C-alpha positions in Angstrom: 107.0 106.1 134.6 106.7 107.7 131.1 108.2 106.4 127.9 108.1 107.4 124.3 105.5 105.7 122.0 106.8 102.5 120.6 109.0 101.9 123.7 109.7 98.3 124.6 107.9 95.9 126.9 108.4 95.6 129.9 110.3 98.9 130.2 107.2 100.9 128.9 104.3 101.6 131.2 102.8 104.5 129.3 102.9 106.0 125.9 102.9 109.7 125.0 99.4 110.8 124.1 99.0 110.8 120.3 96.2 111.2 117.9 95.1 107.5 117.3 93.9 106.4 113.9 90.8 104.2 113.9 91.8 100.5 114.3 91.1 97.9 111.7 88.3 96.5 113.9 86.7 100.0 114.4 86.8 100.5 110.6 85.0 97.2 110.1 82.3 98.1 112.7 82.7 94.8 114.6 83.0 94.1 118.4 86.4 94.6 119.9 88.7 91.5 119.4 89.6 89.5 122.4 93.3 88.8 122.9 94.4 86.2 125.5 97.8 86.9 127.0 99.4 83.8 128.5 102.3 85.3 130.5 103.4 85.1 134.1 105.4 88.3 134.4 103.4 91.2 135.8 106.0 93.6 134.4 104.8 92.5 131.0 101.1 91.8 131.5 100.2 95.1 133.1 101.6 97.5 130.6 100.7 95.3 127.7 97.0 94.8 128.7 96.9 98.6 129.1 98.4 99.1 125.6 95.9 96.6 124.1 93.0 98.4 125.7 94.1 101.7 124.4 94.2 100.2 120.9 90.6 98.9 121.2 91.2 95.2 122.1 89.7 93.3 125.0 92.5 91.6 126.9 92.3 88.5 129.1 95.4 87.2 131.0 96.5 83.8 132.2 99.6 83.1 134.3 99.9 79.3 133.6 99.4 76.8 130.8 96.4 75.2 132.5 94.6 78.6 133.0 95.5 79.6 129.4 94.0 76.4 128.0 90.9 76.8 130.1 90.3 80.4 129.0 91.1 79.5 125.3 88.5 76.7 125.4 85.8 78.6 127.3 86.1 82.2 126.1 87.3 81.5 122.5 89.6 84.5 122.1 90.4 85.9 118.6 94.2 85.6 119.2 96.6 84.3 121.8 99.8 85.9 122.8 101.8 83.0 124.3 105.0 83.1 126.3 107.3 80.1 125.9 108.6 79.9 129.5 105.7 79.4 132.0 105.6 78.1 135.6 103.9 74.8 134.7 105.7 74.0 131.4 106.5 75.2 127.9 104.2 77.4 125.8 105.0 75.0 123.0 102.9 72.4 124.8 99.9 74.7 124.9 100.5 75.6 121.2 100.3 71.8 120.4 97.0 71.6 122.4 95.5 74.5 120.5 96.6 73.3 117.1 95.1 69.9 117.9 91.6 71.4 118.3 91.2 74.3 115.9 93.2 77.1 114.2 93.4 79.9 116.7 95.9 82.6 115.7 98.9 82.5 118.1 101.8 84.8 118.4 104.7 83.4 120.5 106.5 85.7 123.0 109.9 84.8 124.4 113.1 86.1 125.8 114.9 83.5 123.8 116.4 84.6 120.6 117.6 81.2 119.5 116.7 80.4 115.9 115.8 76.8 116.8 113.1 78.1 119.1 111.7 80.3 116.5 111.7 77.5 113.9 110.0 75.1 116.4 107.2 77.6 117.2 106.5 78.2 113.5 106.6 74.5 112.6 104.1 73.8 115.4 101.8 76.3 113.8 102.5 79.7 115.4 101.4 82.6 113.2 104.2 84.9 114.3 107.1 85.1 116.8 108.3 88.1 118.8 111.4 88.2 121.0 111.5 90.2 124.2 112.0 93.0 124.8 109.6 94.1 122.1 107.9 97.3 121.1 104.2 97.5 122.1 103.6 99.4 118.9 105.2 96.7 116.8 103.3 93.9 118.6 100.0 95.6 118.1 100.8 96.0 114.4 101.6 92.3 114.2 98.4 91.4 116.1 96.3 93.3 113.5 98.2 91.9 110.6 97.7 88.3 111.8 94.0 89.0 112.4 93.6 90.5 109.0 95.3 87.5 107.4 93.2 85.0 109.2 90.0 86.9 108.6 90.8 87.0 104.9 91.5 83.3 104.9 88.0 82.7 106.4 86.4 84.7 103.5 88.7 84.0 100.5 88.5 85.8 97.3 86.9 84.2 94.3 89.1 81.5 92.8 87.7 80.9 89.4 88.2 82.8 86.1 86.7 86.3 86.3 85.8 88.9 83.8 85.0 92.5 84.5 84.6 94.8 81.6 87.3 94.0 79.1 89.6 92.5 81.8 89.7 88.7 82.2 91.8 87.0 84.8 92.3 83.2 85.3 94.0 82.6 88.7 94.9 78.9 88.1 96.6 79.7 84.7 97.9 83.0 86.1 96.8 84.8 82.9 95.2 88.2 82.3 93.8 89.5 79.0 92.5 93.0 78.1 90.2 93.1 75.1 91.3 89.6 74.4 95.0 90.5 74.3 97.3 89.0 76.9 98.8 91.4 79.5 102.4 90.9 80.6 102.3 91.4 84.4 105.0 90.9 87.0 104.3 88.3 89.7 103.4 91.0 92.2 101.2 92.9 89.7 99.3 89.7 89.0 98.9 88.9 92.7 97.6 92.4 93.4 95.2 92.3 90.5 93.9 88.8 91.5 93.2 90.0 95.1 91.5 93.2 94.0 89.4 91.5 91.3 88.5 88.7 93.8 87.0 91.5 96.0 85.6 93.4 93.0 83.4 96.3 94.1 84.8 96.3 97.7 87.6 98.4 99.2 90.7 96.4 100.0 92.9 98.1 102.6 96.5 98.9 102.0 97.4 96.8 105.0 95.7 93.7 103.6 97.3 94.2 100.2 100.8 94.5 101.8 100.1 91.5 104.1 98.9 89.1 101.4 100.9 90.2 98.4 104.2 90.9 100.1 104.3 89.5 103.7 102.6 89.8 107.0 106.0 90.9 108.5 106.9 93.3 105.7 108.6 96.4 107.1 109.7 98.0 103.9 108.3 101.2 102.3 104.6 100.9 101.5 105.4 103.1 98.4 106.2 99.8 96.6 102.4 99.2 96.7 101.7 102.6 95.0 104.4 101.8 92.4 102.8 98.5 91.5 99.3 100.0 91.4 100.6 102.7 89.0 102.1 99.9 86.8 98.8 98.0 86.8 96.9 101.2 85.8 99.2 101.8 82.9 98.8 98.2 81.6 95.0 98.4 82.0 94.9 101.7 80.2 93.4 103.4 83.2 93.5 107.2 83.8 94.3 107.7 87.5 92.1 110.9 87.6 89.1 109.1 86.1 89.8 105.3 86.4 87.6 102.7 84.7 88.9 99.8 86.8 91.3 100.6 89.6 90.0 103.2 92.0 91.9 104.8 94.9 90.0 105.2 98.2 92.1 107.8 99.9 93.5 106.9 103.4 92.1 103.4 103.1 93.1 101.4 100.1 92.0 100.5 96.6 88.8 99.1 94.9 88.5 97.3 91.6 85.4 98.1 89.7 82.4 95.9 90.3 80.6 94.1 87.5 78.2 97.0 87.3 79.6 100.4 88.0 77.4 103.6 88.3 77.7 106.0 85.5 80.0 109.0 86.2 78.2 112.3 86.5 
């Protein structure tokens, strides 16, 4: 059976062949991430494991809570996709077990659309919640977003006052000065600048900027990011064609100047 890309699970078994962009993991040159799918319905596990493999993930499956807990402890997956309704109990029970040991990213999967279930899952520490039937494309996007967010948390940006060139930023006081003069920034402009300066000299992807400054579940236009970057450049006195501070890396994201920048030729 053939379905259009972005079709829902379990109705989708294949996607139309499309040119695939490099995944976040491929761009970072790391080993494929392992995703553990705890789900007892073959109509979901088969197409979803195939979709994950096409997107560069290694997928392991478990049909019960006991098997899922055993694999989680022995194989240490990078993320768990966890169904709520399982033959030997509730997925919430496994979520409690996982949260009692370590923070392993978990996305809950369920046919239930009740708000109380979503709230319970999030209160127990789930990182995201997806209601069946869901789009395989959306689910993969959410997996990557959660992995980016948790990876960023493991390697946080610098938290103390920073100065690069004539720009000084104090995260705790939420102040920025340029040549000693205070800059009036919006909340989002400040958060963007703090993240970029915290990773000074490194490229920060558009996806990570959206995830951390807006929201991991943001589905609005990403043009809002470009608008805020443009506003920052104006306030920093940057020329977009030859920037001193805020550099665009086309197709990837943005980079704030490092403490020592090479001279322009």
